[in-house]
C-alpha positions in Angstrom: -33.5 46.5 17.7 -30.4 46.6 15.4 -31.2 48.0 11.9 -30.9 45.6 9.1 -27.8 45.8 6.8 -28.0 48.4 4.1 -29.3 47.1 0.7 -26.7 47.0 -2.0 -28.7 48.8 -4.6 -31.7 51.2 -4.5 -33.4 53.4 -7.0 -35.7 56.3 -6.9 -36.9 59.3 -8.9 -36.3 62.8 -7.7 -36.3 66.4 -8.9 -33.0 68.4 -9.1 -33.2 71.0 -6.4 -31.0 74.1 -6.0 -29.7 74.1 -2.4 -28.0 77.5 -2.5 -29.8 80.6 -3.6 -26.6 82.3 -4.7 -24.4 79.4 -5.9 -24.6 76.6 -8.4 -25.2 73.9 -5.7 -27.8 71.2 -6.5 -29.0 68.0 -4.8 -31.8 65.4 -4.7 -33.8 64.8 -1.6 -33.8 61.0 -1.1 -37.3 59.7 -0.5 -38.0 58.8 3.1 -38.6 55.1 2.2 -35.2 54.9 0.6 -33.5 56.6 3.5 -35.2 54.2 5.9 -34.0 51.2 3.8 -30.4 52.3 4.4 -30.7 51.4 8.0 -28.8 54.5 9.2 -29.4 58.2 9.8 -25.7 59.0 9.2 -23.7 59.6 6.0 -23.8 56.8 3.5 -21.1 56.4 0.8 -22.6 55.4 -2.6 -22.0 55.1 -6.2 -24.8 57.1 -7.9 -26.0 56.7 -11.5 -28.2 59.3 -13.1 -30.7 58.4 -15.9 -28.6 55.4 -16.8 -25.9 57.7 -18.2 -23.5 59.2 -15.6 -22.0 57.4 -12.6 -20.1 59.2 -9.8 -19.1 58.6 -6.1 -20.8 60.6 -3.4 -22.0 60.3 0.2 -25.7 60.6 1.0 -25.8 63.4 3.7 -28.3 63.3 6.6 -30.7 66.3 6.6 -32.8 65.4 9.6 -35.9 63.5 10.3 -34.3 60.3 9.1 -33.9 61.7 5.6 -30.8 62.1 3.3 -29.9 64.1 0.3 -27.6 63.4 -2.6 -25.4 66.4 -3.5 -25.0 66.7 -7.3 -21.6 67.8 -8.4 -21.4 70.1 -11.4 -19.4 67.6 -13.5 -22.0 64.9 -13.1 -24.9 67.4 -13.6 -23.4 68.7 -16.8 -22.5 65.3 -18.2 -26.1 64.0 -17.5 -27.5 67.2 -19.2 -29.8 67.9 -16.3 -30.9 71.1 -14.7 -32.9 72.5 -11.8 -36.4 71.1 -11.7 -35.7 68.0 -13.9 -37.1 64.7 -12.8 -34.2 62.2 -12.7 -34.0 58.5 -12.3 -31.3 57.8 -9.6 -29.7 54.4 -8.9 -27.4 54.1 -5.9 -25.1 51.3 -4.9 -24.2 51.4 -1.2 -20.4 51.2 -0.8 -20.2 49.3 2.5 -16.4 48.8 2.6 -13.3 49.8 0.8 -11.2 47.1 -1.0 -7.8 47.1 0.7 -4.8 46.5 -1.5 -2.5 43.7 -0.3 0.5 46.0 0.3 -1.6 48.4 2.4 -3.2 45.5 4.3 0.3 44.0 5.1 1.6 47.4 6.3 -1.4 48.0 8.5 -1.2 44.5 9.9 2.5 44.8 10.6 1.9 48.1 12.5 -1.0 46.5 14.4 -3.6 49.0 13.2 -5.6 47.1 10.6 -8.7 47.1 12.8 -8.3 50.9 13.4 -8.1 51.5 9.7 -11.2 49.3 9.0 -13.0 51.3 11.7 -12.6 54.6 9.8 -15.3 55.8 7.6 -15.5 54.3 4.1 -15.0 57.7 2.7 -11.7 58.2 4.6 -10.5 54.7 3.7 -11.3 55.3 0.0 -9.6 58.7 0.0 -6.4 57.2 1.4 -6.5 54.2 -1.0 -7.1 56.4 -4.0 -4.3 58.8 -3.0 -2.0 55.7 -2.7 -3.2 54.2 -6.0 -2.6 57.5 -7.8 1.2 57.4 -7.0 3.3 57.2 -10.2 6.4 55.9 -8.5 6.9 53.0 -6.1 8.6 55.2 -3.5 5.6 57.6 -3.6 3.2 54.7 -3.1 5.3 53.5 -0.1 5.2 57.0 1.4 1.5 57.1 1.0 1.0 53.7 2.5 3.0 55.0 5.5 0.8 58.0 5.7 -2.3 55.7 5.8 -0.7 53.7 8.6 0.0 56.9 10.5 -3.6 58.1 10.1 -4.9 54.7 11.4 -2.3 54.9 14.3 -3.6 58.3 15.3 -7.3 57.1 15.4 -8.7 57.0 18.9 -10.2 53.8 20.1 
């Protein structure tokens, strides 16, 4: 049976856990019920909001047994004012697809690789789009669009 599509928004409470004994790496273990509602055991790109204060992009990482965790970057942790052991309200919005700018879509279509680009992970798509959107000059944007086309062209079927 095919899993149902991932819900757009989910929320849960979790304690901030240290995931490295020697470094400042923290995460939340996503409750099993929430992981199961995602409909996948693989990585899931999300927008996460902590205690209705701080929002950031992250991918839920699989940790086995159908479970995921949400890695907490230092910037978000400090902005939210949370520390190890704190109970935090976490709201996630599943990012099921990147929004393709028209100029990128046109270039991908012209090269015959639009489907290959769309088959890449959402994280990879978003990385390439953000890199392209960060260009200050039109010629830099065009160069980065060509790079995205090349990445899609190199993707195996």
